[in-house]
C-alpha positions as CSV (number, residue, x, y, z in Angstrom):
1,M,248.1,358.2,181.0
2,Y,246.4,355.1,180.5
3,Q,247.9,351.8,179.3
4,K,246.1,349.5,176.8
5,R,244.8,346.1,178.2
6,C,243.7,343.1,176.6
7,T,239.9,342.8,177.1
8,V,237.9,339.8,176.6
9,D,234.2,339.9,175.8
10,R,232.7,337.5,178.2
11,S,229.4,337.5,176.6
12,S,230.9,336.0,173.4
13,F,232.3,333.1,175.4
14,I,229.6,330.5,175.1
15,S,229.7,326.8,175.2
16,H,226.7,324.5,174.2
17,I,226.4,321.2,175.9
18,G,223.1,319.4,174.9
19,D,220.5,322.1,175.2
20,T,222.0,323.8,178.3
21,K,224.1,326.9,178.1
22,I,227.0,327.3,180.5
23,T,228.5,330.7,180.4
24,G,231.4,332.5,182.0
25,S,234.0,330.9,184.5
26,K,231.4,328.4,185.9
27,G,231.1,326.9,182.5
28,Q,234.9,326.3,182.2
29,V,235.1,324.7,185.4
30,T,232.4,322.1,184.5
31,I,234.0,321.2,181.1
32,F,237.4,320.5,182.9
33,I,235.5,318.3,185.6
34,I,233.9,316.2,182.9
35,I,236.9,316.0,180.8
36,G,238.8,314.6,184.1
37,I,236.3,312.2,184.8
38,L,236.5,310.9,181.3
39,L,240.3,310.8,181.5
40,V,240.2,308.7,184.8
41,L,237.7,306.2,183.5
42,A,239.8,305.8,180.3
43,V,243.1,305.3,182.3
44,T,241.4,302.8,184.7
45,L,240.1,300.7,181.7
46,V,243.6,300.8,180.0
47,I,245.3,299.6,183.3
48,F,242.7,296.9,183.7
49,V,243.0,295.7,180.2
50,R,246.8,295.9,180.3
51,R,246.9,293.9,183.6
52,E,244.7,291.0,182.3
53,I,246.9,290.9,179.1
54,I,250.0,290.7,181.0
55,T,248.9,288.1,183.8
56,F,247.3,285.8,181.1
57,K,250.4,283.8,180.4
58,P,250.7,281.6,177.3
59,E,251.2,278.3,179.2
60,E,247.9,278.8,180.8
61,I,245.9,278.1,177.7
62,I,246.6,274.4,178.6
63,P,243.6,274.0,181.0
64,T,241.2,273.7,178.0
65,E,243.4,270.6,176.8
66,K,243.6,269.2,180.4
67,G,239.9,269.4,180.6
68,K,239.3,267.6,177.5
69,V,241.6,264.5,178.8
70,E,239.8,264.6,182.2
71,N,236.4,264.6,180.4
72,F,237.7,261.6,178.3
73,I,238.7,259.7,181.6
74,T,235.5,260.6,183.5
75,S,233.4,259.5,180.5
76,C,235.0,256.0,180.7
77,I,234.6,256.0,184.5
78,D,231.0,256.5,184.3
79,Q,230.5,254.3,181.2
80,V,232.3,251.5,183.0
81,G,230.8,252.1,186.5
82,N,227.3,252.2,185.2
83,D,227.7,248.9,183.3
84,A,229.0,247.5,186.7
85,L,225.9,248.7,188.3
86,V,223.8,247.2,185.6
87,R,225.4,243.7,186.1
88,V,225.2,244.0,190.0
89,G,221.3,244.6,189.5
90,L,220.7,241.9,187.0
91,Q,222.6,239.2,189.0
92,G,221.6,239.6,192.6
93,G,224.7,241.7,193.7
94,Y,227.4,240.0,191.6
95,I,229.3,241.2,188.6
96,E,230.6,237.8,188.1
97,L,229.0,234.8,189.6
98,P,231.0,232.9,192.3
99,F,232.4,229.5,191.4
100,E,230.1,227.8,193.9
101,V,227.2,229.2,192.1
102,I,228.3,228.3,188.5
103,D,229.2,225.0,189.6
104,D,225.8,224.1,191.4
105,N,222.7,224.7,189.5
106,T,220.7,224.6,192.9
107,R,222.2,227.8,194.0
108,R,220.9,229.9,191.1
109,L,217.7,230.6,188.9
110,D,218.5,230.4,185.3
111,I,216.5,233.2,183.6
112,S,218.0,232.6,180.1
113,P,220.9,230.8,178.7
114,D,223.1,233.9,179.3
115,L,221.5,235.1,182.6
116,A,221.2,233.7,186.2
117,V,220.4,235.0,189.4
118,P,221.7,233.5,192.7
119,Y,219.6,232.5,195.4
120,W,220.0,234.8,198.3
121,A,218.1,232.1,200.3
122,Y,217.9,228.4,199.7
123,G,216.3,225.9,202.1
124,P,217.4,226.9,205.6
125,E,220.6,229.0,204.5
126,T,221.1,232.5,203.1
127,F,223.6,233.7,200.8
128,I,223.4,237.6,200.8
129,P,226.4,239.4,199.6
130,S,227.1,242.4,201.7
131,L,227.5,246.0,200.4
132,P,231.2,245.9,201.1
133,Q,231.5,242.9,198.9
134,I,229.4,244.4,196.1
135,K,231.7,247.7,196.3
136,E,234.8,245.5,196.0
137,Q,233.5,243.9,192.7
138,I,232.7,247.4,191.3
139,D,236.4,248.6,192.1
140,E,237.8,245.4,190.5
141,Y,235.6,246.0,187.5
142,L,236.7,249.7,187.2
143,E,240.5,249.0,187.5
144,K,240.1,246.1,184.8
145,N,238.1,248.1,182.3
146,V,238.8,251.9,182.4
147,R,242.0,251.6,180.8
148,D,240.6,249.5,177.7
149,C,237.7,252.0,177.4
150,L,239.8,255.1,177.2
151,F,242.3,253.5,174.7
152,T,239.4,252.5,172.4
153,M,238.1,256.1,172.0
154,Q,239.2,257.2,168.5
155,A,239.4,260.9,169.3
156,F,241.6,260.2,172.1
157,Q,243.9,258.0,170.3
158,E,244.3,260.3,167.4
159,T,245.0,263.3,169.6
160,Y,247.0,262.3,172.7
161,D,249.7,259.6,174.0
162,L,249.4,258.4,177.6
163,I,252.1,257.6,180.1
164,E,250.9,255.8,183.0
165,K,252.9,256.6,186.3
166,S,250.7,254.4,188.6
167,E,248.2,251.7,188.6
168,L,244.4,252.4,188.5
169,T,243.1,252.1,192.2
170,A,239.3,252.5,192.4
171,N,237.4,253.3,195.6
172,T,233.6,253.2,194.9
173,E,231.3,254.8,197.6
174,I,227.9,253.6,197.8
175,V,226.0,256.4,199.5
176,Q,222.5,257.5,200.0
177,N,220.9,258.3,196.7
178,K,223.9,257.9,194.6
179,V,227.1,255.9,193.9
180,I,230.5,257.7,193.6
181,F,233.2,256.4,191.6
182,N,236.6,257.5,192.8
183,L,239.7,256.4,190.7
184,H,243.5,257.3,191.5
185,W,245.3,257.0,188.3
186,D,248.5,259.0,187.8
187,V,248.9,259.6,184.0
188,E,250.9,262.0,181.8
189,I,249.2,263.3,178.6
190,R,251.5,263.9,175.7
191,S,250.6,265.4,172.4
192,K,251.4,263.3,169.1
193,G,254.5,265.6,168.8
194,G,255.7,264.6,172.2
195,E,255.0,267.8,174.1
196,I,253.9,267.2,177.8
197,I,250.5,268.7,177.9
198,T,249.4,267.9,181.4
199,E,249.3,265.2,184.2
200,V,246.2,264.1,185.7
201,I,246.0,262.0,188.9
202,D,242.5,261.6,190.7
203,H,239.2,261.2,188.9
204,V,235.6,261.3,190.1
205,A,232.3,260.3,188.5
206,E,229.0,259.8,190.0
207,S,225.7,257.9,189.1
208,P,222.2,258.8,190.4
209,I,221.5,255.1,190.9
210,K,220.4,254.5,194.3
211,L,222.0,251.2,194.9
212,Q,222.1,251.4,198.6
213,D,218.2,251.9,198.7
214,V,217.3,249.0,196.4
215,Y,219.8,246.7,198.2
216,T,218.4,247.5,201.5
217,V,214.9,246.7,200.4
218,A,215.9,243.4,198.9
219,K,217.8,242.4,202.0
220,A,215.0,243.2,204.3
221,I,212.6,240.9,202.0
222,V,214.8,237.9,202.3
223,E,215.4,238.3,206.0
224,K,211.6,238.7,206.7
225,E,210.8,235.6,204.5
226,M,213.3,233.6,206.5
227,E,211.7,234.9,209.8
228,T,208.0,234.6,208.8
229,L,207.9,232.3,205.8
230,K,205.5,234.7,204.1
231,L,205.6,233.0,200.7
232,E,205.2,229.5,202.2
233,D,202.1,231.1,204.2
234,V,200.7,232.4,200.7
235,T,201.2,228.8,199.0
236,Q,199.7,227.1,201.9
237,D,196.6,229.2,201.7
238,L,196.4,228.5,198.1
239,I,196.5,224.9,198.7
240,A,194.1,225.2,201.3
241,L,191.5,227.2,199.2
242,E,190.0,224.0,198.1
243,H,190.1,224.7,194.4
244,P,187.9,222.1,192.7
245,D,191.0,220.9,190.7
246,V,193.3,221.0,194.0
247,P,191.6,218.9,196.5
248,V,192.9,218.8,199.9
249,A,190.4,217.2,202.5
250,G,186.9,216.5,202.2
251,M,183.8,214.2,202.4
252,E,180.9,213.9,199.9
253,L,177.6,211.8,200.2
254,S,178.0,209.9,196.9
255,C,178.6,206.5,195.5
256,S,180.8,207.5,192.6
257,K,184.5,207.8,193.4
258,K,186.0,211.3,192.9
259,K,189.1,211.3,190.7
260,W,191.6,213.9,190.0
261,E,194.3,213.9,187.2
262,V,197.7,214.5,188.7
263,A,199.0,216.6,185.9
264,K,195.7,218.8,186.0
265,V,196.0,219.3,189.6
266,K,199.5,220.3,189.3
267,N,199.2,222.7,186.4
268,T,196.0,224.3,188.4
269,L,198.4,225.0,191.3
270,L,201.2,226.3,189.4
271,E,198.7,228.7,187.6
272,L,197.4,229.8,191.1
273,L,201.0,230.5,192.2
274,R,201.8,232.4,189.0
275,I,198.9,234.8,189.3
276,N,198.8,235.3,193.2
277,V,202.6,235.5,193.9
278,H,202.6,238.4,191.3
279,E,199.9,240.2,193.4
280,L,202.1,240.3,196.5
281,K,202.9,243.9,197.7
282,V,205.5,245.2,200.2
283,K,204.1,247.7,202.8
284,G,206.1,250.9,202.8
285,T,207.0,250.7,199.1
286,D,205.5,252.1,195.9
287,Y,202.5,250.0,194.9
288,V,198.9,250.2,193.7
289,E,196.4,249.6,196.6
290,F,193.9,246.7,196.3
291,P,190.3,248.0,195.6
292,E,188.1,248.0,198.7
293,D,186.2,245.0,197.3
294,L,189.2,242.8,197.8
295,P,189.6,242.8,201.4
296,Y,191.3,239.3,201.4
297,Y,194.0,240.6,199.3
298,Q,194.3,243.8,201.3
299,N,194.8,241.6,204.6
300,H,197.0,238.8,203.1
301,Y,198.9,240.4,200.1
302,V,200.3,243.5,201.7
303,W,203.4,242.3,203.5
304,N,204.5,244.3,206.5
305,V,208.6,243.6,206.7
306,G,208.8,246.4,209.5
307,T,207.3,249.3,211.3
308,E,210.2,251.5,210.1
309,F,210.3,250.3,206.6
310,R,209.8,253.3,204.2
311,H,211.0,253.3,200.9
312,P,208.2,255.3,198.8
313,E,210.4,255.5,195.6
314,V,210.9,251.8,195.4
315,S,208.6,249.3,193.8
316,V,208.8,245.5,194.4
317,L,207.6,242.9,192.1
318,F,207.3,239.2,192.8
319,N,207.4,236.7,190.0
320,F,206.8,232.9,189.5
321,D,206.8,231.3,186.2
322,Q,206.0,227.7,185.2
323,T,209.2,227.7,183.2
324,Y,211.2,228.1,186.4
325,P,212.4,224.8,188.0
326,Y,210.3,223.4,190.8
327,T,209.3,220.1,192.4
328,F,205.7,218.9,192.9
329,S,204.4,215.8,194.5
330,V,201.1,214.7,196.0
331,T,200.1,211.8,198.2
332,P,198.4,209.3,198.3
333,L,198.1,208.1,194.7
334,V,196.4,205.1,193.1
335,G,198.6,204.7,190.0
336,N,198.9,208.2,188.5
337,K,195.8,209.5,189.8
338,M,194.4,210.9,193.0
339,Q,191.0,209.3,194.0
340,S,188.8,209.5,197.2
341,S,188.0,206.4,199.6
342,Q,184.7,205.2,199.8
343,L,182.5,204.1,202.7
344,G,179.4,202.3,202.5
345,G,177.7,201.5,198.9
346,S,177.6,197.6,199.6
347,D,174.5,195.7,198.5
348,L,173.0,196.2,202.0
349,L,173.5,199.8,202.0
350,S,173.4,200.9,198.3
351,F,171.6,204.1,199.2
352,L,174.2,205.3,201.3
353,C,177.8,206.0,200.2
354,I,180.4,208.5,201.5
355,Q,183.5,209.6,199.5
356,T,186.3,210.9,201.7
357,W,189.7,212.3,200.7
358,K,192.8,213.9,202.3
359,F,195.9,214.7,200.2
360,T,199.4,216.2,201.1
361,Y,201.4,218.4,198.6
362,D,205.0,219.0,198.5
363,M,205.8,222.1,196.4
364,V,209.3,223.8,196.2
365,Y,209.8,226.4,193.8
366,P,212.0,229.7,193.4
367,V,210.6,233.3,193.3
368,L,212.2,236.1,191.4
369,V,212.0,239.4,193.1
370,K,212.7,242.7,191.1
371,V,213.4,245.7,193.2
372,K,213.0,249.0,191.3
373,D,214.1,252.6,191.8
374,E,211.3,254.5,190.4
375,T,213.1,257.7,190.1
376,T,215.9,256.3,187.8
377,G,214.4,253.0,186.6
378,Y,217.2,251.0,187.8
379,T,216.3,247.5,188.7
380,F,217.9,245.1,191.3
381,Q,216.8,241.5,191.3
382,I,217.2,238.6,193.6
383,A,215.8,234.9,194.0
384,F,215.1,232.7,196.8
385,T,213.2,229.4,197.0
386,V,209.9,228.5,198.8
387,H,209.1,225.3,200.5
388,V,206.1,223.6,201.5
389,V,206.2,219.9,202.4
390,R,203.1,217.8,203.3
391,N,201.2,221.0,203.2
392,N,203.2,222.8,205.8
393,P,205.9,225.4,205.5
394,E,209.3,223.5,205.8
395,R,212.5,225.4,205.2
396,G,214.6,222.4,206.3
397,E,217.1,220.7,203.8
398,A,215.8,222.1,200.3
399,L,214.5,219.6,197.7
400,P,216.6,219.5,194.6
401,R,215.0,221.3,191.5
402,P,215.0,219.5,188.1
403,S,216.6,221.4,185.2
404,Y,214.4,222.4,182.3
405,F,215.5,219.1,180.6
406,I,214.8,216.2,182.7
407,N,216.2,212.8,181.8
408,T,213.3,210.1,182.0
409,V,214.8,207.5,184.1
410,S,212.7,204.6,185.6
411,D,212.5,203.9,189.4
412,E,214.5,200.7,188.8
413,D,217.4,202.6,187.2
414,Y,217.6,205.3,189.7
415,C,217.2,202.8,192.8
416,G,219.8,200.5,191.1
417,A,222.4,203.1,191.5
418,K,223.0,202.7,195.2
419,N,226.5,203.5,196.4
420,I,226.2,205.6,199.5
421,P,226.1,203.5,202.8
422,M,223.9,204.7,205.6
423,T,222.4,203.2,208.7
424,V,218.7,203.4,209.7
425,F,217.4,203.1,213.3
426,T,213.8,202.8,214.1
427,H,212.1,203.3,217.6
428,E,208.9,203.3,219.1
429,L,208.1,206.8,220.7
430,V,205.5,207.6,223.3
431,E,205.4,210.9,224.3
432,N,203.0,213.6,225.7
433,E,204.4,216.9,226.3
434,N,201.5,218.2,228.4
435,T,201.8,215.3,231.1
436,G,205.5,214.6,230.8
437,A,204.9,210.8,229.5
438,Y,208.1,209.8,227.6
439,N,209.3,206.4,226.6
440,R,211.4,205.5,223.5
441,E,212.6,202.1,222.8
442,P,213.9,200.0,219.8
443,L,211.2,199.0,217.2
444,E,211.8,196.1,214.7
445,E,209.9,195.0,211.5
446,V,209.5,198.7,210.3
447,Q,209.1,198.7,206.7
448,T,211.0,201.7,205.0
449,S,211.1,203.5,201.7
450,F,213.1,206.3,200.2
451,T,211.8,208.7,197.8
452,C,213.9,211.5,195.7
453,L,211.7,213.6,193.5
454,R,209.5,211.3,191.6
455,Y,211.5,208.3,192.2
456,K,210.7,205.8,195.2
457,C,212.8,203.0,196.3
458,E,211.6,200.3,198.6
459,M,214.2,199.7,201.3
460,F,214.6,197.0,203.9
461,Q,212.6,196.1,206.8
462,T,214.4,197.0,210.2
463,E,215.7,194.0,212.5
464,Y,216.4,193.9,216.1
465,D,220.1,193.4,217.3
466,F,221.1,193.7,213.5
467,G,224.8,193.3,213.1
468,G,225.0,192.1,216.7
469,R,224.7,195.8,217.9
470,G,222.5,194.8,220.9
471,D,219.4,196.8,222.1
472,V,218.9,198.4,218.7
473,A,216.5,197.9,215.6
474,G,217.6,199.0,212.2
475,Y,219.9,198.1,209.1
476,T,222.7,199.4,207.2
477,T,222.7,199.4,203.4
478,N,223.4,201.5,200.3
479,F,221.2,204.4,199.4
480,P,221.1,206.4,195.9
481,Y,222.5,209.9,195.9
482,C,219.9,212.6,196.8
483,V,220.4,216.1,198.3
484,G,216.8,216.2,199.7
485,G,215.4,212.8,199.9
486,I,212.6,211.5,202.2
487,L,212.8,208.4,204.3
488,R,209.7,206.8,205.4
489,G,209.0,204.1,208.1
490,M,205.6,202.2,208.1
491,K,204.3,199.6,210.6
492,D,200.7,198.4,211.4
493,G,199.5,200.0,214.7
494,Y,201.7,203.0,214.2
495,K,201.6,206.3,212.6
496,E,203.7,206.7,209.5
497,S,207.1,208.6,210.2
498,W,209.3,210.3,207.8
499,E,212.6,212.4,208.0
500,R,214.3,214.5,205.2
501,V,217.8,213.2,204.4
502,V,220.6,214.2,202.5
503,T,222.5,211.1,201.5
504,E,225.9,211.0,202.9
505,A,228.2,208.1,203.4
506,G,228.3,206.8,206.9
507,K,225.0,208.9,208.0
508,E,222.7,207.5,210.8
509,V,219.0,208.1,210.5
510,D,216.5,207.8,213.2
511,L,212.9,207.2,212.6
512,D,210.5,207.4,215.5
513,L,207.0,205.7,215.1
514,V,204.1,206.6,217.3
515,P,201.9,203.7,218.4
516,V,198.0,204.1,217.7
517,Y,195.0,202.2,218.9
518,E,192.0,201.6,216.7
519,L,188.7,201.8,218.3
520,P,186.0,200.1,216.2
521,A,183.2,202.2,215.1
522,S,180.8,199.6,216.4
523,K,181.8,200.4,220.0
524,I,180.9,203.9,219.6
525,R,177.2,205.1,220.2
526,I,175.9,208.5,219.7
527,V,173.1,210.0,221.6
528,K,171.4,213.3,221.6
529,H,170.0,215.6,224.2
530,H,167.4,218.1,223.2
531,F,168.5,221.7,224.3
532,A,166.3,224.5,224.8
533,D,168.4,226.3,227.5
534,P,171.1,225.4,230.0
535,K,168.0,224.6,232.5
536,D,166.1,222.5,230.1
537,I,168.3,219.6,228.9
538,G,166.3,216.6,227.6
539,P,167.1,212.8,228.2
540,A,169.7,210.8,226.0
541,V,168.0,209.5,222.9
542,P,169.6,207.5,219.9
543,L,169.9,208.8,216.6
544,K,167.1,208.6,214.3
545,A,166.9,206.4,211.1
546,G,168.7,208.4,208.4
547,E,170.6,210.6,210.6
548,L,174.4,210.7,209.9
549,A,177.2,211.6,212.7
550,L,180.5,212.6,211.8
551,V,183.1,212.0,214.6
552,K,186.4,213.6,214.8
553,V,189.3,213.6,217.5
554,I,192.2,215.9,217.3
555,F,195.6,215.9,219.3
556,R,197.8,218.9,219.1
557,K,201.5,219.3,220.3
558,K,202.5,222.6,221.7
559,D,204.3,223.7,218.3
560,D,201.7,222.6,215.7
561,L,200.4,224.9,213.3
562,P,196.5,225.6,213.7
563,K,195.8,223.9,210.2
564,T,198.2,220.9,210.8
565,P,197.6,219.0,214.2
566,F,199.9,216.1,215.1
567,H,197.2,213.7,215.1
568,E,193.6,213.6,213.7
569,S,191.0,210.8,213.2
570,S,187.5,210.5,212.1
571,I,184.7,208.2,211.4
572,T,181.0,208.1,210.2
573,K,178.2,206.7,212.1
574,A,174.8,206.0,210.4
575,Q,171.6,204.9,212.3
576,T,170.1,202.2,209.9
577,K,169.2,198.8,210.1
578,D,172.5,197.7,208.5
579,Q,174.7,199.7,210.8
580,E,177.0,197.0,211.5
581,A,177.9,196.8,207.7
582,V,178.8,200.4,207.8
583,E,180.8,200.4,211.0
584,A,182.8,197.4,210.0
585,L,184.6,199.7,207.4
586,D,186.1,202.1,210.0
587,N,187.9,202.8,213.1
588,L,188.4,205.8,215.4
589,E,192.3,206.0,215.8
590,F,193.8,207.2,219.2
591,L,197.4,207.6,220.1
592,A,198.3,204.5,222.3
593,K,200.2,203.8,225.5
594,A,199.7,207.1,227.5
595,D,197.0,209.5,228.4
596,F,196.0,212.2,226.0
597,S,193.6,215.1,225.8
598,Y,191.8,215.5,222.6
599,E,189.5,218.2,220.8
600,L,186.3,216.1,220.1
601,E,183.9,217.3,217.4
602,V,180.6,215.6,216.6
603,T,178.2,216.6,213.8
604,V,174.9,215.1,213.3
605,L,173.1,215.5,209.9
606,S,169.8,214.8,208.9
607,E,169.4,214.8,205.1
608,E,172.5,217.0,204.9
609,K,171.1,219.5,207.4
610,Y,172.6,220.1,210.7
611,V,170.6,218.8,213.5
612,G,173.0,218.6,216.6
613,G,176.6,218.3,217.7
614,Y,179.3,218.5,220.3
615,K,182.5,220.5,220.7
616,G,185.1,220.1,223.6
617,N,188.0,218.6,225.0
618,W,188.2,214.9,225.9
619,D,190.6,213.4,228.4
620,V,191.1,209.9,227.4
621,S,192.8,207.5,229.8
622,W,194.9,204.7,228.1
623,D,194.0,202.2,230.6
624,A,190.1,203.0,230.2
625,L,190.6,202.9,226.4
626,M,192.1,199.5,226.2
627,D,189.4,197.9,228.2
628,A,186.7,199.8,226.5
629,E,183.5,198.1,225.5
630,E,181.4,200.9,224.7
631,V,182.1,204.5,224.2
632,V,179.0,207.0,224.5
633,L,179.3,210.5,222.9
634,H,176.7,212.9,224.1
635,V,175.4,215.8,221.7
636,V,173.3,218.7,221.9
637,S,170.3,218.8,219.5
638,R,167.2,220.6,218.6
639,D,164.2,218.9,217.0
640,T,162.9,222.2,215.1
641,N,162.3,223.7,211.7
642,N,163.2,227.2,213.0
643,E,166.4,228.2,211.0
644,E,167.2,230.8,213.2
645,Q,167.3,228.4,216.3
646,M,169.3,225.6,214.4
647,F,171.8,228.5,213.4
648,D,172.2,229.5,216.9
649,L,172.9,225.8,217.9
650,M,175.3,225.5,215.2
651,L,177.2,228.7,216.0
652,N,177.2,228.2,219.7
653,T,177.9,224.1,219.8
654,G,181.1,224.5,221.8
655,E,179.2,226.7,224.5
656,Y,176.2,224.5,224.7
657,S,178.1,221.3,224.9
658,K,179.2,222.1,228.5
659,Y,175.6,221.1,229.6
660,V,175.4,217.7,228.3
661,P,177.4,214.7,229.9
662,A,181.1,214.3,229.1
663,P,182.0,211.5,226.8
664,E,181.9,208.0,228.5
665,I,184.2,205.1,228.3
666,K,182.5,201.8,229.6
667,S,184.3,198.6,230.3
């Protein structure tokens, strides 16, 4: 007997998944696998979400509020810190000017009624603030102003109360390419309902300003200026340019005196300085190069402050303006004019007049230097003074600068206010470093004068054994106050002497005067030697009628600058029937009472054309010079119209002069 069984029609069990048909037991397994995977994914997602919901505790919503408070504080640090950096840049490293700068207007350059830049260099002294000093000022500024900044924020005041648990302590870091403002300030923040929201302690903000870089450039410029006197050199070159309105030294065949208005000369020199100081560049910084057709500027106005100096993202601008305080003076003057001295032009020599002039300038002025970081536009400006005295760089005691508004006081009024007692000693000094000759002894009857800016005071004549002091010459008297005066001593037969003086009670000042000997031009004879080559030297012949000889002697000390020898004298000799009338007007001046070696230059002209000359060293014996009845100077010459030959003679005068006799001193 057969039992009944439940049967299943497998062919009817069909599942459709997409367009694929899965049949039989294999289809059932596939469905369960898919459902299992979906369940695992669902459980995993539920667990992950549940865990996130469970671990996200209510009190941890607060960081959003804490972040707001920190942003408020950081914003104030950033604002106050950058304000400090701007002040540091405008005022040469100072947020607040030191008292000694505020109290002394010779220590700063007043740009406007509200802005002054302290001098980093004034005269021989430097006043450069260090980076640690600048950092301390920024720290103090942050500590004083961050609190006020935060409390004035309307949004902060309306939302929070602040409980301070410590003082503000700043620690600024001036590092490469940025400034970091660190502020330690423990504060508790509460809601207006009194609920404690958070407590914040340390705060940081950064500025992209490259203070370290611009400071380094500014400091290097001032240090190099003190070492090389670059701005003085630029000023000296501008004076030596011989601009028609800024005369220095020269000679002209004319019977009309040359005259210059001092005011016009001053204004011309100021304009030259204004234009050319602005053109100065610093090698290694960002600047526009000079065109190739300006080689002088390429060679003289690109300042090399160091072989390792490389700051390509920094630019430097030098500026001088006539509105800046300055001092200017020029000597000699005739009244308020500069004019030439005339030789010749008398009734006997009406056809021959020579105008000669030589002026010396004192110029002291400030330069404003703007050092700019081109990546951020940040400017750091400094100032220093430039000093040229008697045409030479001189960073001794700095001359005082007048204010913008100068009281007009007469010489009598100024010199009448004498209340500072000082003593002056005068000496005769005979010295030749090259031979070792040296003698110094008291010199009486020296007339002295004292100048301060545009004021001149005639002082006393020195006396021997004044006040019973024995073997000394001098005097004691009161001087007017001046922080940069000049004391001068003059006596016939001596070179004028001067010393820069800061008047101070009880001070003693020494003036050394060097004796000179004047050889009359009538005792000097010029003879020519025709020169073809070293083996063909003609005999000595006198100057022809109408020929003019210029004679110059120069003595240099070891430390003299090339353009400013210690002693220089010149005369003009003319071969005319009225020669004695011309020669009576002039003398050739030598240093006296010792042997000296001079550079001798003789130039012979005919109708203003070069016909001969001499260049060489001349050893002059004092004993021979004292007894001289005649001095014969030999020159090389060529009697030819060949311009090439004459140019060769002029170019090689010094070499060809070796083949003619040396100067002769005859007793």
